[in-house]
C-alpha positions in Angstrom: 44.2 -5.2 -3.5 40.5 -4.2 -3.1 38.0 -5.2 0.0 34.4 -5.5 0.4 32.6 -3.7 2.8 31.0 -5.3 5.2 27.0 -5.7 5.2 25.4 -3.1 7.6 23.6 -5.8 10.7 20.6 -3.3 9.8 20.7 -4.4 5.7 21.0 -8.2 7.0 18.3 -7.6 9.0 15.9 -6.0 6.5 16.5 -8.7 4.4 16.4 -11.7 6.4 12.5 -10.0 7.6 11.7 -10.0 3.7 12.9 -13.5 3.6 10.4 -14.8 6.3 7.4 -12.4 4.8 7.6 -14.2 1.7 8.0 -17.6 2.8 4.5 -16.9 5.3 3.4 -15.8 1.4 4.3 -19.1 0.3 2.8 -21.2 3.5 -0.6 -19.2 2.2 -0.9 -21.5 -0.9 -1.8 -24.5 1.2 -3.8 -23.3 3.8 -6.1 -21.3 0.9 -6.3 -24.4 -0.5 -7.5 -26.6 2.7 -9.7 -24.3 3.5 -11.1 -23.3 -0.3 -11.6 -27.4 -1.1 -13.5 -27.9 2.5 -16.5 -24.9 1.5 -16.3 -25.3 -2.4 -17.4 -29.3 -2.0 -20.4 -28.5 -0.1 -21.8 -26.3 -3.4 -20.5 -29.1 -5.6 -22.2 -31.9 -4.4 -25.6 -31.4 -6.2 -23.4 -31.6 -9.9 -21.3 -34.7 -8.5 -25.0 -36.6 -7.4 -26.3 -35.8 -10.8 -23.2 -36.6 -12.6 -21.9 -40.6 -10.8 -25.3 -41.0 -9.1 -23.8 -42.5 -6.4 -26.7 -44.0 -3.2 -27.0 -41.9 -0.2 -24.8 -44.0 1.6 -21.8 -43.5 -1.1 -22.9 -39.8 -0.6 -21.9 -39.3 2.5 -18.6 -41.5 2.4 -17.5 -38.5 -0.4 -18.0 -35.9 2.2 -17.1 -38.0 5.1 -13.9 -40.0 4.0 -12.0 -37.1 3.6 -12.1 -35.3 7.0 -11.9 -39.0 9.3 -8.7 -39.8 7.7 -7.4 -36.4 8.1 -8.6 -36.4 11.7 -7.3 -39.4 12.4 -3.4 -38.5 11.5 -3.1 -35.1 12.5 -1.4 -35.9 15.4 0.8 -38.4 14.2 1.9 -35.9 11.1 2.7 -32.9 13.6 5.2 -35.3 15.0 6.3 -36.9 12.5 7.3 -33.1 11.0 8.8 -32.2 14.6 10.8 -35.8 13.8 11.8 -35.4 9.8 11.3 -31.7 9.2 8.5 -30.0 8.6 9.2 -28.0 5.4 10.1 -31.8 4.1 6.8 -32.9 5.4 4.9 -29.9 3.9 6.5 -30.3 0.5 5.5 -33.9 0.5 2.3 -33.2 1.1 1.9 -30.8 -1.5 3.3 -32.7 -3.8 0.7 -35.8 -3.1 -2.5 -33.2 -2.3 -1.6 -32.1 -5.8 -1.7 -35.2 -7.9 -4.6 -36.8 -6.3 -6.4 -33.5 -6.8 -5.9 -34.0 -10.1 -6.4 -37.9 -10.4 -9.8 -37.5 -8.1 -11.1 -34.5 -10.7 -11.4 -37.0 -13.3 -13.4 -40.1 -10.8 -15.5 -42.0 -13.3 -16.8 -43.8 -9.9 -18.5 -42.7 -6.5 -15.9 -45.2 -5.2 -12.9 -43.5 -6.9 -14.1 -40.4 -5.5 -14.3 -42.0 -2.1 -11.0 -43.9 -2.4 -9.8 -40.2 -4.0 -11.0 -38.1 -1.2 -9.9 -40.3 2.0 -6.3 -40.7 0.3 -6.3 -36.3 0.5 -6.9 -36.5 3.6 -3.8 -38.5 3.9 -1.8 -36.2 2.6 -3.7 -32.8 3.8 -2.8 -33.9 7.1 0.5 -33.3 6.2 0.0 -29.6 5.2 -2.1 -28.0 8.1 -0.1 -28.3 11.2 3.4 -28.1 8.9 2.1 -24.4 8.3 1.2 -23.5 11.9 4.5 -24.6 12.7 6.8 -23.7 10.9 5.3 -19.8 11.0 6.3 -20.6 14.9 10.1 -21.3 14.0 10.0 -19.0 11.2 8.5 -15.8 13.3 10.2 -16.6 17.2 9.2 -12.8 18.6 6.4 -12.8 19.8 5.0 -9.7 17.8 5.6 -10.5 14.4 4.4 -14.1 15.6 1.5 -13.0 16.4 0.7 -10.9 13.3 1.8 -14.0 11.2 -0.8 -16.3 13.2 -3.4 -13.3 12.2 -2.1 -13.8 8.6 -2.9 -17.4 8.8 -5.7 -17.4 10.4 -7.1 -14.4 7.9 -5.8 -17.1 4.8 -8.0 -19.8 6.1 -10.9 -17.3 6.5 -10.7 -15.6 3.1 -10.2 -19.3 1.7 -13.5 -20.4 3.2 -15.4 -17.1 2.0 -13.9 -17.8 -1.7 -14.6 -21.5 -1.7 -18.9 -20.8 -2.2 -18.1 -18.7 -4.4 -15.2 -20.1 -6.1 -16.5 -23.8 -5.9 -20.0 -22.2 -7.2 -18.5 -20.2 -10.0 -16.4 -23.6 -10.9 -19.2 -25.8 -10.9 -21.5 -23.9 -12.8 -19.3 -22.7 -15.8 -17.1 -26.6 -16.0 -17.8 -29.5 -13.9 -17.6 -30.8 -10.6 -14.2 -32.0 -11.2 -12.6 -28.6 -11.7 -13.0 -27.9 -7.6 -10.3 -30.4 -7.1 -8.6 -29.8 -10.0 -7.5 -26.2 -8.8 -5.4 -27.3 -6.5 -2.9 -28.1 -9.4 -1.7 -24.5 -9.5 -2.5 -23.5 -5.7 0.6 -25.5 -5.1 2.8 -24.7 -7.7 4.4 -21.7 -6.3 5.0 -23.5 -2.8 6.9 -26.6 -4.7 8.7 -23.4 -6.6 9.9 -21.6 -4.1 9.6 -23.0 -0.8 12.9 -25.5 -0.8 14.8 -21.6 -1.3 12.5 -19.6 0.7 11.4 -21.6 3.7 14.1 -22.3 6.2 13.8 -26.1 7.7 13.2 -26.8 11.3 12.4 -29.9 13.5 13.1 -31.3 17.2 16.4 -31.3 17.7 16.5 -34.6 19.8 12.9 -36.0 18.5 13.8 -39.8 19.5 12.2 -42.7 17.4 9.2 -42.5 15.6 6.2 -45.0 17.8 4.5 -46.8 15.1 1.9 -48.1 17.8 1.0 -45.0 19.1 0.4 -43.8 15.6 -2.0 -46.4 15.2 -3.6 -45.8 18.4 -4.0 -42.1 17.6 -5.9 -43.5 14.3 -8.0 -45.9 16.3 -9.1 -43.0 19.0 -10.1 -40.0 16.2 -11.6 -42.1 13.2 -14.2 -44.1 15.4 -15.4 -41.1 17.3 -15.4 -39.0 14.2 -17.2 -41.7 12.8 -19.8 -41.9 16.1 -20.4 -38.5 16.0 -21.1 -38.6 12.4 -23.2 -41.8 12.8 -25.3 -39.9 15.6 -25.6 -36.7 13.9 -27.6 -38.4 10.9 -29.2 -41.5 12.1 -30.2 -40.9 16.0 -27.9 -42.5 19.2 -28.1 -46.0 18.0 -25.7 -48.7 19.0 -23.0 -48.4 16.2 -22.9 -44.6 16.6 -22.2 -45.1 20.8 -20.3 -47.8 20.4 -17.9 -46.2 17.8 -17.4 -43.5 20.2 -16.8 -45.7 22.8 -14.1 -47.2 21.7 -12.4 -44.3 20.4 -12.7 -43.4 24.1 -11.0 -46.2 25.3 -8.3 -46.1 22.4 -8.0 -42.9 23.9 -7.3 -43.5 27.6 -5.0 -46.4 26.1 -2.6 -43.9 24.2 -2.6 -41.4 27.0 -0.9 -44.0 29.2 1.0 -45.1 26.1 2.5 -41.8 26.5 3.0 -41.1 30.0 5.6 -44.0 29.2 7.7 -43.5 26.8 10.8 -41.9 27.1 10.2 -39.9 23.5 6.3 -39.7 23.4 4.3 -39.6 19.8 2.5 -36.8 21.5 4.0 -35.0 25.0 1.1 -34.6 27.1 2.9 -32.3 29.5 1.2 -29.5 27.3 -2.6 -30.3 27.9 -1.2 -29.0 32.0 -0.9 -25.6 30.9 -4.1 -24.0 31.3 -3.2 -21.2 28.7 -2.8 -24.5 26.2 -5.8 -26.1 27.4 -8.1 -23.3 27.0 -7.1 -22.2 23.9 -7.5 -25.5 22.0 -11.5 -25.0 23.6 -12.2 -21.8 22.5 -10.5 -23.1 18.9 -12.8 -25.6 19.1 -16.2 -23.9 20.0 -15.7 -20.9 17.6 -15.0 -23.6 14.6 -18.3 -25.2 15.9 -20.1 -22.0 16.2 -19.1 -20.8 12.8 -19.6 -23.9 11.0 -22.8 -24.7 12.2 -24.7 -21.3 11.1 -22.7 -21.4 8.0 -24.9 -25.1 7.4 -28.4 -24.0 7.5 -27.6 -20.3 6.4 -26.0 -22.2 2.9 -29.5 -23.7 3.1 -31.8 -20.9 3.5 -30.0 -18.6 1.0 -30.3 -21.2 -1.5 -33.8 -23.0 -0.8 -35.6 -20.5 0.6 -34.4 -17.2 -0.7 -33.6 -19.0 -4.2 -30.2 -18.2 -4.9 -27.8 -19.6 -6.8 -24.6 -21.3 -4.9 -21.9 -18.3 -5.8 -24.7 -16.2 -5.5 -25.4 -16.9 -1.6 -21.4 -17.0 -1.4 -20.9 -13.7 -2.7 -23.6 -12.6 0.1 -21.7 -14.3 2.7 -18.6 -12.2 1.7 -18.7 -8.9 4.1 -19.3 -11.4 6.9 -16.3 -13.8 6.1 -14.5 -11.1 5.2 -15.1 -9.6 8.8 -13.1 -12.8 10.6 -10.0 -11.4 8.0 -10.3 -7.4 9.5 -11.1 -8.5 13.1 -8.3 -10.8 13.3 -5.7 -8.4 11.4 -7.1 -5.4 14.1 -6.8 -7.8 17.6 -3.0 -8.1 16.9 -2.3 -4.3 18.2 -4.8 -4.6 20.7 -3.7 -7.2 22.7 -0.6 -4.6 23.8 -3.4 -3.2 25.6 -6.1 -5.2 26.8 -4.9 -8.5 27.9 -5.3 -11.4 25.5 -7.7 -13.4 27.7 -10.5 -10.3 27.8 -9.9 -10.3 23.7 -10.6 -14.2 24.0 -13.4 -13.5 25.9 -15.1 -10.8 23.9 -15.0 -12.7 20.6 -16.4 -15.5 21.6 -19.3 -13.2 23.6 -19.4 -11.9 20.2 -20.0 -15.2 18.8 -22.9 -15.1 21.5 -24.3 -12.1 20.3 -24.7 -13.7 16.7 -27.0 -16.3 17.9 -28.9 -14.5 20.1 -29.4 -12.5 16.9 -31.0 -15.6 15.2 -32.5 -17.0 18.6 -35.0 -14.1 19.3 -35.2 -12.5 15.8 -37.4 -13.2 12.6 -36.3 -14.6 9.9 -39.9 -14.1 7.6 -37.9 -10.4 6.5 -35.3 -11.9 4.1 -31.7 -13.2 4.5 -30.7 -9.4 6.2 -31.2 -10.6 9.4 -29.4 -14.2 8.9 -26.3 -12.3 7.2 -26.1 -9.0 10.1 -26.1 -12.2 12.5 -23.6 -14.0 10.9 -21.3 -10.4 10.5 -21.4 -10.0 14.4 -20.2 -14.1 14.4 -17.9 -13.3 11.8 -16.1 -10.5 14.1 -16.1 -12.6 17.5 -14.5 -15.6 15.2 -12.3 -13.8 14.2 -11.2 -12.3 17.5 -11.0 -15.5 19.6 -9.4 -17.7 16.3 -6.2 -15.3 16.0 -5.3 -14.7 19.9 -6.0 -18.2 20.9 -3.9 -19.7 17.9 -1.0 -17.5 19.0 -1.5 -18.4 22.8 -1.3 -22.3 21.6 2.3 -21.6 19.8 3.5 -19.3 22.7 2.3 -21.6 25.5 4.4 -24.7 23.5 7.9 -25.0 23.4 9.5 -24.2 19.9 10.5 -27.8 19.4 7.3 -29.1 20.4 5.6 -26.7 17.5 4.9 -29.4 15.3 2.7 -31.5 18.0 1.1 -27.8 19.3 0.4 -27.0 15.9 -1.4 -30.5 15.1 -3.3 -30.2 18.6 -5.0 -27.0 16.9 -5.8 -28.1 13.6 -7.3 -31.1 15.5 -9.0 -28.8 17.4 -10.6 -27.0 14.1 -11.4 -30.5 12.5 -13.4 -31.2 15.7 -14.9 -28.1 16.0 -16.0 -27.9 12.4 -17.3 -31.7 12.5 -18.9 -31.3 15.8 -20.7 -27.9 14.8 -22.4 -29.7 11.2 -22.8 -33.0 12.9 -24.4 -31.9 15.9 -26.4 -28.7 15.2 -27.2 -30.2 11.7 -28.6 -33.3 13.4 -30.6 -31.2 15.7 -31.8 -29.1 12.7 -32.7 -32.1 11.0 -34.9 -33.7 14.0 -36.5 -30.2 14.6 -37.8 -30.2 11.3 -38.6 -33.5 10.8 -41.1 -33.4 13.8 -41.8 -30.2 12.7 -43.1 -30.0 9.3 -46.8 -30.3 8.7 -47.6 -31.0 5.1 -50.8 -29.8 3.7 -53.7 -32.0 2.8 -53.8 -33.3 -0.3 -49.7 -33.7 -1.1 -49.4 -37.0 0.2 -52.2 -38.0 -2.9 -50.0 -36.2 -5.7 -46.4 -36.6 -4.7 -45.0 -40.4 -5.6 -43.6 -42.4 -2.7 -40.3 -41.5 -2.8 -40.7 -37.6 -3.6 -42.9 -37.7 -0.5 -40.2 -39.3 1.7 -37.6 -36.8 0.7 -39.9 -34.3 1.3 -40.2 -35.2 4.6 -36.7 -35.8 5.4 -34.5 -32.5 4.5 -35.9 -29.2 3.3 -34.2 -29.8 0.1 -36.4 -32.5 -0.5 -39.5 -30.7 0.5 -38.3 -27.8 -2.4 -38.0 -30.4 -4.9 -41.2 -31.9 -4.2 -42.9 -28.7 -3.9 -41.5 -28.1 -7.7 -43.6 -30.9 -9.3 -47.1 -29.8 -7.7 -49.7 -27.4 -9.1 -49.2 -24.0 -8.1 -51.2 -23.5 -4.4 -50.2 -26.5 -3.2 -46.6 -25.7 -4.4 -46.2 -22.5 -2.6 -48.3 -24.0 0.5 -45.3 -26.9 0.5 -42.6 -24.4 0.5 -44.2 -22.7 3.0 -44.7 -25.6 5.7 -41.1 -26.5 5.3 -39.7 -23.2 5.9 -41.4 -23.0 8.5 -40.7 -26.4 10.1 -36.6 -25.2 8.8 -37.1 -22.1 11.2 -38.1 -23.7 14.1 -35.1 -26.0 13.6 -32.6 -22.7 13.4 -34.5 -21.1 16.6 -33.4 -24.2 18.5 -29.9 -24.8 17.1 -29.1 -20.9 18.0 -30.0 -21.1 21.4 -28.2 -24.1 22.2 -25.0 -22.3 20.2 -26.2 -19.3 22.2 -25.8 -20.9 25.6 -22.1 -22.2 24.6 -21.0 -19.9 23.2 -21.7 -17.5 26.3 -20.3 -20.1 28.8 -16.9 -20.5 26.7 -16.7 -16.6 26.8 -17.1 -16.4 30.8 -14.7 -19.3 31.1 -12.6 -18.2 28.7 -12.4 -14.7 30.9 -12.1 -16.4 34.3 -8.8 -19.2 32.9 -7.2 -16.6 30.8 -7.2 -13.5 33.5 -3.2 -13.9 34.3 -1.8 -14.2 30.6 -0.4 -10.9 30.5 -0.5 -8.3 28.0 1.9 -8.4 24.7 5.1 -6.5 25.1 
């Protein structure tokens, strides 16, 4: 009788580690998808406007439907994953996202597209918290987890980099629906290999799902997000301010309910941890600065420098790749330097990038703005990677889904505030400082004149219909007005990033170096 020699422990451990990294590779597909989807849509909007002819309000809802639903459900879905299983929720979300992406790609009307975007937000809320919380449980050892989080963040940044290039190329060579249709092949590897390679994890004692808490969480996030966007686009009116106040009131009710429940939807004790709360704040501010910068840089490159969408995306590659590189470099660095100092340094880099814009001269082409984006991207990659690791490391494993959901909510809120707040200031400054040359009023039709006074894109489009000398004067006037807004928004972001860097250095100073 022959016996099989037992497998050496080292070989078993090596196989287990390979399986862990293979699982991480599969988790990158939904991360890439969500990141690509966020940035690619921006470059598809002109084609969507031409094909479906949406009204201004409909175009706004095409943009807003996804983040509104997503923000409203992130916390609920993160806690749901803790209860029913994070891998199960990820697979459900992936199936739904792929199917709805295919249906949305062929939307024949603006209403169909808006509904599709809202439904994508529902399934998208299942994806990102699940990926981050699964990483927390696949990699319990801090150093391997830190590297895995860095790769996760690199995937998010890499997707953001690919979005403009890939989205612009798809729109130029196919049609706007291809931006949505690409989700189907991106989800296939996860759906095929996920059940076998990704281990299931959930809270061992989750308690029941509290439906009133889910409804309250939506009544917090959706009105607040909607109100911020309304104030950004229409000014501080009754609808926007009232919506924000209503959401904040629901937030108070939500917090009180969580304190009363034996098994709360969201464990509020997580926020008593100063490291957790500061790391969330750093995440929000990093994304605030990054998305606000991308907003005006994309307009500058396309409308003032005359680049195509894909060419503008290619011009951003070095900076966006820097977020990937810096995120990976800081993983071994935190063994020698305290994490708080690394996060503070990342936020300080972001402040330095905005200082280049605030005090620089933008008349010499895009080189200064692209260099500033590179510095900003180094800071974002640094701060984002370590802050995400601090968020997961400071939360107990059984609450990793809720912690990841809060982190993802921070992503969405930071991105939203960056575009809404800085975008509204930029638009207001443009409208206030625009001085169209004499004679334009008598040539441009009413709608064209109105659009020119509203946005840079409207002015550039209007200039194309004017005689050559007047067209150039109009473009110069619009560029000067837009530039004034860029200086103001950059100065505001500079102050915020510098203050955040100081606060992170103080609050996180006691966090020990990685072992």
